[in-house]
N, C-alpha and C positions, 0 to 999 in steps of 0.2 A: 603721175600723169605723164603720158608720153607725147612726143611731138607730132603724132599723127592723129587726125580726127576722122571718125567714121560717121557719116550722116545717119541719124536715127530715123528709122522707118516708122511712120505713124500708121497704126492699124485701125480701121473702122470696123465696128462690130454691129451686127443686127441680131435681135433676138426674135425667134419664132414664137408665136403665141400657141395657145392650146390647139391640139388636133384631137377631135373627138369623133368617133364613129359609132353610130347607132348599132346596137347588137344585131339587128336584122340585116345589116349591110357589111358586117365584118368578114374578113378573109376573102375579100374580092379585090384587094390591092388599091382601094380608093385613097386611104391615108398615105400610102407610099407614093402614089401618083401625084396627089395634090402637094404633098410635102416636097417632093422632088421638083415640081414646077415652080413653087414659091421659092425654094432655095436657089434654083438656077437664076430666077429673076433678081433676087436680092444680091447675089454674088456679082451681078453686073455693076452694082453701085457701092459695094463694100468688100472688104477683105475676108470677113469671117462671119458665119452665121452660127448662132448657138441656140440650143433649146434645152428644156428640162424634161426629164422622164423619170417616173418612179422606178427604183431599182428592181421591183418585183414585176414590172410590166415587160416580160420577155418578148412578146410579139412586137411591141413598139420598138424595143431596143434592136431587135433583128432587122426590122424595116429601116430604121435610121442608119444602122451600120451598113446595110446594103446600099444606101445612098451616099456613103462616105463619111458619115458622122463617126466620131470616136469619143469614148469616155474621157472626161476631163474632171476627175473628182478632186 
């Protein structure tokens, strides 16, 4: 142990729930738009927002990455 202490930062995390888009409304940007707005609002009151996505759901992964999410496996 050294004589210097560093304050520990407490991180608050929020988890996004499911984002489902009816097949008739896909590829119109609705999921990306709503996820982006909800994420922005959550980040006003927490440090981190996480979500789960299936590894084979490439359209969703692309949308989330465009919003700044990154894989954390």
